N, C-alpha and C positions, 0 to 999 in steps of 0.2 A: 342642377341635379342634386337631390338630397342624398347625403351619405350617412348611413346609420352608424351609431357609436359602436366600436368594437371591430368594424371592418377596416378602418384605417390603421396605419402603422402604429400610431400612438395608442389607439384603443386596444389593439392586439397585444402590444407590449405591456400595457397596463394590466390586462387580464392575465398574462403569463406571470408577471411579477406578483400579483395577488395570489395566484395559484401556488407559486413557490413559497410565499410567506405562510400560506395555510399549511403546506406540507411541512415546512420547517417548524412551525408551531406545534403541529401534531407530533412530529418526531421528538421535539423537546419534552412535551408533556406526557406523551404515551410511552416513550422509550428512554430518553436520557435521564429525566428526573427520577422515574421509578428505579432505574438501574443504580443511579448514584445513591439514592436513599437506601436501597437494599444493601449495597456495599458498605455504606456508612455505619450500618448496624453491626458490622463485623470489626470495625476499627482497622488498625494497621495490620497488614499481612504478617504472619509469623516469620521470625528470622530463620535463615537456613541453618540446619543443624550440622555439627561436625560429624565425621565418620564414627567416632566413638559414641557420641550421643545417639546417633541413628541406630547403631547396633544395640544399644541399651533399650531404646524405645521399641525396637522390633524383636524383643525377646519373646520366647514362646508364651502363648496365652495360657492363662490359668482360669479356674472357675471364679476366683476372686475378682479377676479383671472383668469377666462377663457380668458378675453381680454388680460391680461398681458402675459399669456401663449402663445396665438396666436402670439403676437408680438415677443416674444423671439424665437419661432419656426421659424419665417420668417428669422431672422438673422442667425440661425443655418443652415437652409436649403441653404441659399445663400453661406455660408462659406464652405459647403460640396462640392459644385461644381459638377463635373462629377462623383465623387465617390458615389453620391447618387443613381445612377442607379442600382448598384449591390444589395444593401440592398432593393431597391424598388422591384426588381424582386423576391427576396426571400420572401418579405412581401406579394406580390401578390400570390405566390405559397401557402403560409400559409393560406391566406384568401380563397383560392380555395380548402382547405382541405388537402394539402400536408405537411407532417412534414419535417422540414429541416434536411438534413443529415450533418454529420461532415464536409465533403469536401465542401459543399455549404457554410457553416458558415465560414470555414477557408478562402474560396475565398473572401467572403465579408470583413473579417478582413484584408486580404492582400490589397484589393482595398481601404479600408477606412483608413488604417494606415497612409498614407501620408497626409490626410486632417483632421483627427479627432482632431488633436491638434489645428488647426485653428478654427474648429467648436466649440471646447470646449472654446477657448478664446472668440469667438463671443458670445457664450452662457453666459459666465461670465460677459462680458461687457453689454449685454442686460439685464441680471438680475439686475445689479447695476443701470442701467438706469430706470428699471421698479420698483425698490425698493422691489425686491423679492429675498429671500435667496434660496440657493440650496435645502435645506430640503423641503421648501414649494413647490418649483417647482417640485421636485421629487414626492411629494404627489399628486399634481394637475395632473401631467403626468399620474400617476397610475389610478386616477379616470377618466380622459379623455379617457385613453386607454380602460377601461372597458366599458365606454359609447359607444365607437366606435367599440367594439368587437375585440380589439387587444389582442392577447394572452399574457399571463404573462410570457414572455421570454425576457431575457436581454443578448445580446451577450457580454457585458462587463463582466458579471458574468461567461459566458461560457469561455471567454478568460482567466479569473483568474483560473478557474478550470483546463484548459489545461496547463497553466503555472506551476501549482502545481502538475501536473501528475495525475489529477483526471478525471474521466469520466464526461463530461459536461451534464447538464440537458437540454434537448431539448424539454421539455414538452410544448405543444401548447394549454393547457387548457385556455379557456376564462372565467374569473370570471364574475358573474352576476353584472350588473351595478346598481347603485342607481337611482331610478326614477327621483329624484330631479336633479341629476347631468345630466341625459340625457336631461332634459328640458333646462338646462343651455348651454349644448354643441350644441344642435340642430341648433341655428342660425349661428354657425361657423363650422358646420359639413363638408361642402365642402372643406374648406381650411385645416381643421384639418386632414381630410382623406388623403389629398395629402402629408402632412408632417408626418403622422403617422409612416412610416417606420423608422424614426429617433429614435422612442422609442425602437426599437430592438437593437440599438447601445448604449442605456443608455443615450441618449441626449434629 
């Protein structure tokens, strides 16, 4: 009796192993490498601040803060180049009430991985030029995002969760803004809305 290949134990086992290798390979190239490349663009995570430093960082916003933030964002947007389009689309979907799925986020991370390092370098140079430290910028970004109605989601944190084998938080809840912050942001709202998708990348 003839036995076709794949029907026996060895053949089935071989097929299963090949399938597992293909899945592992796809996971490596489509998930692990893009996530690691994306995170590498940000360098080492910022050190934890002391209570005194945090209080200073979270001082009330001023018009000068918002102006500096706008100028830094211009530099970052330019450095992102064509990679900005992917995160812009996801941002638009979120603004239209659609929650991002894991595949859409991974697609953005893959697209942004090649330019996030340049964007990060542009951000650091702009911060130095504006006399603004990273912690203050991050705080201002959070307040501006709330004033613009940008959800409290950071793809950088999502990438770190994925790299650690954890389920990412894709919550798109929008925190209520401070009235005073809204007044400060309003004169710059048009430009800040254009660059708002950068906030999803942690930039």
